[in-house]
C-alpha positions in Angstrom: 0.1 0.3 0.0 1.3 3.4 -1.1 1.8 5.9 2.0 0.5 8.8 2.4 2.7 11.0 3.1 5.4 12.7 1.1 8.7 11.2 0.9 10.5 14.4 2.4 8.8 13.7 5.6 8.0 9.6 5.9 11.1 8.6 6.3 9.8 4.8 7.3 8.3 4.4 4.7 10.3 5.8 1.7 14.2 5.0 3.7 15.4 8.3 3.8 18.2 8.6 6.1 18.4 11.1 8.8 20.7 13.2 6.8 18.0 13.7 4.4 14.9 14.0 6.7 13.8 17.4 6.7 10.3 17.7 8.1 8.5 20.9 8.3 8.7 22.3 12.3 4.8 22.6 12.0 4.5 19.2 11.8 7.0 17.5 13.8 5.7 19.0 16.7 3.1 16.7 16.1 4.9 13.5 15.7 5.5 11.1 18.6 9.3 8.5 18.2 8.4 5.2 19.0 10.7 2.3 18.1 9.8 0.2 15.4 11.8 -3.5 15.4 14.7 -4.2 16.3 15.8 -4.2 12.6 14.9 -1.1 11.5 15.9 2.3 12.4 16.3 3.0 16.2 14.0 5.4 16.0 11.4 7.0 13.5 8.5 9.6 13.4 4.9 8.6 12.9 2.8 10.2 11.3 0.1 12.8 13.0 -2.7 9.7 12.9 -1.6 9.3 16.4 -2.5 12.4 17.9 -6.1 11.1 16.9 -6.3 7.8 18.0 -4.3 7.9 20.7 -3.5 5.1 22.6 -5.8 2.4 20.2 -3.4 3.2 17.4 -0.3 3.1 18.9 0.6 0.3 17.6 -1.4 0.3 14.4 0.0 3.3 12.9 3.6 2.3 13.3 3.1 -0.4 10.7 0.8 2.0 8.2 2.3 0.2 5.7 0.4 -2.9 6.1 2.6 -5.0 8.3 1.1 -6.3 11.5 4.3 -7.6 12.7 7.0 -4.8 11.8 8.3 -7.6 9.2 7.9 -6.3 5.4 7.5 -9.9 4.5 3.9 -9.7 6.1 2.5 -6.2 4.6 -1.0 -6.2 3.3 -3.3 -4.5 1.7 -6.1 -3.9 3.3 -10.2 -3.8 1.2 -11.7 -0.3 1.4 -14.1 0.7 4.5 -11.5 -1.8 6.3 -8.5 0.8 7.6 -8.5 1.9 11.5 -11.2 4.0 11.8 -13.5 1.7 10.0 -13.1 -0.5 12.6 -14.0 1.8 15.4 -16.8 3.1 13.6 -18.0 -0.2 13.4 -17.0 -0.6 17.2 -19.0 2.2 18.0 -22.1 1.7 15.9 -23.7 -0.9 18.5 -23.5 -4.0 16.6 -22.8 -7.0 18.8 -19.1 -8.1 18.0 -19.5 -10.4 20.4 -22.2 -12.4 19.7 -23.4 -12.8 23.3 -25.5 -10.0 23.8 -26.0 -8.7 27.3 -23.5 -11.9 28.5 -20.4 -10.7 26.4 -17.7 -10.1 29.0 -19.2 -11.9 31.3 -18.2 -16.1 30.5 -15.3 -17.7 31.9 -13.9 -20.0 29.0 -12.2 -23.0 29.5 -8.7 -23.9 26.9 -10.9 -26.5 25.8 -13.6 -24.8 25.0 -11.5 -21.8 23.4 -10.1 -24.5 21.4 -13.3 -24.7 19.3 -13.1 -21.7 18.1 -10.9 -21.8 15.7 -12.4 -21.1 12.7 -12.1 -18.2 9.9 -15.9 -17.4 10.5 -16.1 -18.5 14.5 -12.7 -17.1 15.5 -11.8 -16.6 19.0 -8.4 -16.2 20.8 -6.8 -15.2 24.4 -4.4 -12.1 25.4 -3.0 -12.6 28.5 -6.3 -14.5 30.6 -9.1 -11.9 28.6 -11.1 -13.9 25.5 -12.0 -12.4 22.9 -14.2 -13.2 19.4 -11.7 -11.6 16.5 -14.4 -13.1 13.9 -15.2 -9.9 13.1 -11.8 -8.3 13.3 -10.2 -10.6 10.7 -10.8 -8.6 7.6 -9.4 -5.7 9.9 -6.4 -6.3 10.7 -3.7 -5.0 9.1 -1.1 -7.9 9.0 -3.9 -9.6 6.8 -6.8 -12.2 8.4 -4.1 -15.4 7.5 -1.5 -13.6 9.9 -4.1 -13.6 12.7 -5.5 -16.9 12.1 -2.4 -18.0 13.8 -3.4 -17.4 17.1 -7.1 -18.7 17.1 -8.4 -21.1 19.0 -6.3 -20.8 21.7 -4.2 -18.6 24.1 -2.2 -15.9 22.1 -0.1 -14.0 24.1 3.3 -15.5 23.4 2.6 -15.1 19.7 1.1 -11.0 20.5 3.8 -10.2 22.2 7.2 -11.5 19.8 5.3 -9.3 16.7 3.2 -6.6 18.3 3.6 -6.0 22.6 3.2 -2.2 22.0 -0.1 -2.2 20.6 -3.4 -1.3 23.6 -5.0 -4.7 22.1 -7.9 -4.1 25.5 -8.8 -0.7 23.6 -8.6 -2.5 19.9 -11.2 -5.3 20.8 -12.9 -4.0 23.7 -16.4 -4.2 22.0 -15.0 -8.1 20.9 -14.9 -9.4 24.6 -15.9 -12.2 26.2 -14.7 -12.8 29.5 -12.0 -14.9 31.9 -10.0 -17.7 30.2 -10.1 -20.0 33.1 -8.8 -23.5 34.4 -11.1 -26.2 35.2 -12.0 -27.8 39.0 -11.3 -31.4 38.7 -14.5 -31.8 40.9 -16.9 -30.0 38.8 -19.6 -32.1 36.8 -18.8 -30.1 33.5 -22.1 -32.3 31.8 -24.9 -31.0 34.4 -22.9 -27.1 34.3 -23.5 -27.3 30.6 -26.8 -29.3 30.1 -28.9 -29.0 33.0 -29.6 -30.5 36.0 -31.5 -34.1 35.7 -33.1 -33.3 39.0 -36.5 -33.1 39.2 -38.7 -30.0 37.2 -40.9 -29.3 40.7 -38.0 -28.3 43.3 -38.3 -24.2 43.3 -36.2 -23.0 45.8 -32.4 -21.7 45.0 -31.1 -21.6 41.4 -28.5 -23.8 41.0 -24.9 -23.8 41.5 -22.8 -23.4 38.4 -19.0 -22.6 37.4 -19.0 -18.9 34.9 -18.6 -21.3 31.3 -19.7 -20.5 28.1 -22.9 -21.8 27.2 -21.8 -22.0 23.4 -24.3 -24.5 22.6 -27.2 -25.2 25.3 -27.5 -22.4 28.5 -27.7 -23.4 31.5 -31.1 -25.0 32.1 -32.1 -22.4 35.2 -34.9 -23.7 37.1 -38.0 -21.6 38.4 -38.5 -20.5 41.9 -41.1 -18.8 43.7 -39.5 -15.7 43.2 -38.2 -14.0 40.4 -34.3 -14.0 41.2 -31.6 -11.5 39.7 -28.6 -12.9 37.8 -25.4 -13.1 39.6 -23.5 -10.0 39.5 -20.9 -9.9 36.9 -17.1 -10.6 37.9 -14.2 -9.6 37.2 -10.4 -10.0 38.2 -7.1 -8.0 37.3 -3.5 -8.3 38.8 0.2 -6.8 39.4 3.0 -9.2 40.5 2.9 -9.3 44.3 -1.6 -9.1 44.4 -4.7 -10.0 42.6 -8.3 -7.9 42.8 -11.3 -9.9 42.1 -14.1 -7.4 41.1 -18.1 -8.0 41.5 -20.5 -5.8 39.8 -23.4 -5.3 41.6 -25.4 -2.5 40.4 -25.9 1.0 41.3 -26.8 2.5 45.0 -27.4 -1.8 45.5 -25.6 -0.7 48.8 -24.6 -4.6 49.3 -23.8 -6.6 52.6 -20.5 -8.0 51.6 -19.2 -11.2 53.9 -15.2 -12.7 53.1 -14.4 -16.0 54.7 -11.3 -18.1 53.9 -11.6 -20.9 54.4 -8.3 -23.6 56.5 -6.5 -23.7 52.6 -4.9 -20.7 51.0 -6.5 -21.6 47.8 -10.2 -20.7 49.1 -12.2 -18.0 49.8 -16.3 -17.4 49.7 -17.6 -13.8 49.0 -21.1 -13.4 50.0 -23.1 -10.2 48.8 -27.0 -9.6 50.3 -28.7 -7.0 47.9 -32.0 -6.4 46.3 -33.4 -9.2 48.4 -31.1 -11.5 47.3 -28.3 -13.4 48.9 -25.4 -14.0 46.3 -23.2 -17.0 47.0 -19.0 -16.9 45.6 -16.9 -19.5 46.4 -13.5 -19.0 44.4 -10.8 -21.2 44.4 -7.5 -20.0 43.4 -4.6 -21.4 40.7 -2.5 -20.2 43.6 -2.1 -19.8 47.3 -3.3 -16.2 48.4 -2.2 -14.8 51.7 -5.5 -13.3 53.8 -6.5 -11.1 55.5 -7.1 -8.9 52.2 -8.5 -5.4 51.9 -12.3 -4.7 50.4 -12.8 -1.5 48.8 -16.8 -0.3 47.6 -18.0 2.5 45.6 -21.5 2.3 46.8 -22.4 4.7 44.3 -21.6 2.4 41.2 -22.0 -1.2 43.3 -18.3 -1.7 41.9 -16.9 -4.1 44.7 -12.7 -4.8 45.1 -10.8 -7.7 47.2 -7.1 -7.4 47.0 -5.3 -10.3 48.3 -1.7 -10.5 48.4 -0.3 -13.3 46.5 1.7 -16.0 48.7 4.4 -15.2 45.6 4.9 -13.2 43.5 4.6 -13.7 39.5 1.8 -13.6 36.7 -0.7 -15.7 37.1 -2.4 -17.5 34.0 -5.4 -17.2 34.9 -7.0 -16.4 38.7 -8.7 -20.6 38.9 -12.3 -21.2 39.4 -15.6 -19.0 40.6 -18.9 -21.0 41.4 -21.9 -18.5 42.2 -25.6 -19.2 43.6 -28.3 -17.0 44.4 -31.6 -17.4 46.5 -33.9 -15.3 48.1 -32.8 -13.3 51.2 -34.0 -14.4 54.6 -35.6 -11.8 57.0 -34.7 -14.2 60.4 -31.5 -13.0 60.5 -32.1 -11.7 64.0 -31.3 -14.7 65.7 -28.0 -14.4 64.1 -24.8 -13.5 66.2 -20.8 -13.2 66.0 -18.2 -12.5 68.5 -16.4 -9.5 67.7 -13.2 -8.8 69.1 -12.2 -5.1 70.4 -9.3 -4.1 68.6 -9.0 -0.3 69.5 -11.1 2.2 72.6 -11.1 6.1 72.4 -12.9 7.9 74.6 -14.8 10.6 72.2 -16.1 13.0 75.4 -17.3 12.3 79.0 -19.6 9.7 78.8 -19.6 8.2 75.1 -16.7 5.6 73.7 -15.9 4.6 70.2 -14.8 1.0 69.9 -13.5 -0.2 66.5 -14.0 -4.4 66.2 -13.3 -7.3 64.2 -14.5 -10.8 63.6 -13.1 -13.2 66.0 -13.2 -15.9 63.4 -11.1 -13.1 60.9 -13.8 -13.4 58.3 -14.6 -9.5 56.5 -17.6 -8.0 57.2 -19.5 -4.6 55.6 -22.2 -3.5 56.9 -24.2 -1.5 54.5 -24.6 2.6 54.8 -28.3 3.4 57.0 -28.1 -0.4 58.8 -27.8 -0.7 62.6 -26.2 -3.7 64.1 -27.7 -4.9 67.7 -25.2 -5.8 70.5 -26.5 -8.5 73.0 -26.0 -9.2 76.9 -27.2 -11.9 78.7 -27.6 -11.3 82.1 -29.1 -14.5 84.1 -30.6 -15.4 81.6 -31.7 -13.3 80.0 -31.0 -11.5 77.2 -30.7 -7.5 77.0 -29.8 -6.3 73.0 -29.1 -2.5 72.1 -29.5 -1.4 68.5 -26.3 0.6 67.2 -25.2 2.0 63.8 -22.3 1.4 62.5 -20.1 4.8 62.0 -16.8 5.1 59.3 -14.0 4.4 61.0 -11.6 7.4 59.8 -14.1 9.7 62.2 -12.0 10.4 65.0 -8.9 11.5 62.5 -9.3 12.7 59.2 -13.7 12.7 58.1 -13.2 12.0 54.1 -13.9 8.8 52.0 -10.6 8.9 51.2 -9.1 7.8 54.4 -12.6 5.3 54.9 -11.8 1.6 55.6 -15.5 -0.2 55.0 -14.9 -4.0 56.5 -14.0 -1.8 59.8 -17.0 -2.8 62.4 -16.9 1.2 64.5 -19.3 1.8 67.0 -20.0 5.0 69.2 -22.0 4.0 72.5 -23.4 6.4 74.8 -22.7 5.6 78.0 -26.6 5.9 80.5 -26.3 6.2 84.4 -29.1 3.5 84.2 -28.1 1.6 80.7 -27.1 -1.7 81.9 -26.6 -2.6 78.4 -24.7 0.9 78.0 -22.4 1.2 80.8 -21.3 -2.7 80.0 -20.0 -1.8 76.5 -18.4 1.7 77.6 -16.4 -1.0 80.6 -15.2 -3.4 77.9 -11.3 -3.0 77.1 -9.3 -3.5 74.1 -9.2 -7.5 73.4 -12.5 -8.5 75.1 -15.1 -9.9 73.0 -19.0 -8.5 72.5 -21.9 -10.7 70.7 -23.6 -9.0 68.0 -25.9 -9.7 65.5 -26.0 -9.4 61.4 -27.0 -5.9 59.8 -30.8 -4.8 60.1 -32.9 -2.3 58.6 -35.0 -1.1 55.9 -32.9 2.3 54.6 -32.1 2.3 50.9 -29.8 4.0 49.1 -32.4 4.0 45.5 -34.3 6.8 47.8 -31.6 8.9 47.2 -31.0 8.0 43.5 -32.6 11.9 42.1 -31.8 14.2 44.7 -29.7 16.8 45.1 -30.6 18.5 47.7 -31.1 17.3 51.5 -31.8 18.1 55.4 -30.0 15.8 58.3 -32.1 16.1 61.2 -30.2 14.1 64.2 -30.4 14.4 68.3 -27.7 13.1 70.2 -26.2 9.6 69.2 -28.7 10.1 66.3 -26.1 10.9 64.7 -24.3 8.3 64.0 -26.2 6.9 61.2 -26.0 10.2 59.1 -22.4 10.1 59.3 -22.4 7.2 56.5 -24.6 8.8 55.0 -23.2 12.7 54.4 -20.0 11.1 53.5 -21.8 9.3 50.8 -23.7 12.2 49.9 -20.5 14.5 49.4 -18.8 12.4 48.0 -21.0 11.2 44.8 -20.0 11.5 40.6 -22.4 10.6 38.6 -25.0 12.7 40.3 -23.8 15.2 42.4 -24.8 17.0 45.7 -25.6 20.4 45.4 -25.8 21.1 49.4 -26.2 19.3 52.9 -28.2 20.7 56.0 -27.2 18.8 59.3 -29.5 20.2 62.0 -27.7 18.7 65.4 -29.7 18.7 68.6 -28.4 18.4 72.2 -28.4 19.3 75.6 -25.4 20.9 76.1 -22.3 22.6 74.1 -19.9 19.2 75.8 -22.7 16.9 74.3 -22.2 18.0 71.3 -20.3 14.4 69.5 -17.3 15.1 66.4 -18.2 18.9 66.9 -14.6 19.7 65.9 -14.5 17.1 62.8 -18.0 18.4 61.6 -16.8 21.9 62.1 -13.5 21.1 59.7 -15.8 19.5 57.4 -17.9 22.8 57.3 -14.9 24.7 56.2 -13.8 22.2 53.5 -16.4 21.8 52.0 -18.5 24.3 51.0 -21.8 22.6 50.2 -21.8 21.4 53.8 -23.5 23.4 56.6 -24.1 22.7 60.3 -26.3 24.2 62.5 -26.2 23.3 66.3 -29.3 23.7 68.6 -28.9 23.7 72.6 -31.4 22.6 74.4 -29.9 23.4 78.0 -27.2 26.3 76.8 -25.3 28.1 78.6 -24.6 32.0 79.0 -21.9 31.1 76.9 -23.5 29.9 74.0 -23.8 32.1 70.9 -25.6 29.9 68.9 -29.6 28.2 68.5 -31.0 27.2 71.6 -34.7 25.7 71.8 -36.0 22.7 70.9 -37.0 21.1 67.1 -39.9 23.3 66.4 -42.2 24.7 63.4 -40.6 27.8 63.6 -36.8 26.7 63.6 -37.8 24.1 61.0 -39.1 26.4 58.8 -36.4 29.1 58.9 -33.5 26.5 58.4 -35.8 25.0 55.2 -35.6 28.6 53.5 -32.4 29.1 54.5 -30.9 26.0 53.3 -33.3 27.3 49.5 -31.8 30.7 49.7 -29.8 31.7 46.2 -30.4 27.8 45.2 -32.8 26.8 42.3 -34.5 24.2 43.9 -38.1 24.3 45.8 -38.8 22.7 49.3 -40.4 19.7 47.2 -36.8 18.6 45.6 -34.9 18.1 49.3 -34.5 14.7 51.2 -34.7 14.4 54.5 -33.0 11.9 57.3 -33.7 12.0 60.6 -32.5 9.8 64.1 -32.5 10.2 67.2 -34.8 9.3 70.4 -38.2 8.2 69.8 -39.9 10.9 70.2 -37.9 13.2 68.4 -37.8 11.4 65.5 -41.3 11.0 65.7 -42.0 15.2 66.1 -39.6 15.8 63.7 -41.7 13.6 60.7 -44.4 15.6 62.0 -43.3 18.6 61.3 -41.6 18.7 58.3 -45.1 16.8 56.8 -46.7 20.1 58.4 -44.5 21.5 56.6 -45.3 20.3 53.0 -42.7 17.3 53.1 -44.1 14.4 51.6 -43.8 10.6 53.0 -41.4 9.7 49.9 -39.0 12.7 50.9 -38.1 11.5 54.0 -36.2 7.9 55.6 -36.5 7.7 59.2 -33.7 5.6 61.7 -35.6 4.0 63.8 -34.1 0.9 65.7 
């Protein structure tokens, strides 16, 4: 194919020497240096197409003469309409280039299954553990379909690295991505997995256990259930030399509860995700050994869950291993479930309130969803005493922001009451002591905040605890950015105000957040608001909240927490000002 650039500009195609190369200065500043190959010139200049295509064309533009490998013997003239830009347009057209529709990207493919797709009209290949359907890409390949055919039906990583390792294949083939290349667990009954269970069709309890495998011929026969169940979350993994990261996509604002257990084996991990009324069990068997525990990262807005685990031995894995997934309806009878937690840190917040950081005695990693609470139990003379507490961010006493937040820390802020048997018992515990705590409880849904941008938070005393995580979430939203948040914090005296300095600091750092302290028993030195919650106080606060904004009262969403009498009164007063039930959530334990 003839080079599109004049001979005096393109020294790569026209074999001009460095001394005779005199490209205009205006053009040179747009050209990028790139290593062509060991045998050709050590450095060349790539035409301006690189500036347009970016990473996608990093390798392709370097072989504009038609060679996919950099070897001039492999030059191939592409048919009209099959240039790199034509390929990009095809990928952006909405056409399904995978053949699997919505399931694309979710498949796990074994080497045996990959080998079955080795024809020009059915061409799959794998590069670094990722499997692509390159059938549609064959006529666009600069080296010709025959050259690419050398890698189809197998793991083509080595071949790819030999000829053009610089090409950004992930961007080039992103619309062809099928899923991961996996090995098969020898204990798995593959016939049952591929062709369905032979059990009675009357069984209607759970979706059967499965390993994620591509269903080339016959999809898995999922039996009917008494309730229509959502599919298991999408799964992915990435790795570095020392770490492997597992990724589950639970969906936007799913507010999932995460429970991760490691068995006695360093190769097995159980990940339990609970959201949208279902429990999703994920059993992972790694190819090689990992170290436990790991670290959990959770993006509440997108629902992306990441688990980073350290490899026992450094190196690059060919595959993570195998994954079995099952799902069932979440049981509502979780109040009887109790787990033992060990106190690993204790800090006195003020004269009558303690901050406790706890971890599971069985080393299980667990996250409590935003707005949910737990119950702490104490047995006295064969009688159970329990009280509800809402977990708070672990960093609330240090740097109150999402960057330093660890979602797998269970932290409680407990106020000791003079006549409170359980609260006095908890606050009297020391580091190393054990408490019995329930599973997470509550009905708060992040989806109720989805279409809202302005918020009013009402808290009294330790009712600030569920508000803290909600506040962090609101200020960190990116997709639908929160515009302003007002917190009305009710207490008796100034010394009763919990986290006063931290809230003031957050107010100073983020202009969208405003906090007002209201004291019912303020001394003469207090210059802030005085009194109790009232219609006039709420009216004034709402007017101030909406001042200089485009919002109306009906746009506000309110969250309320405090003693039962306070919560009911606040809800009643907001209703009288014009709020409807869809604009409020009351945290009740």
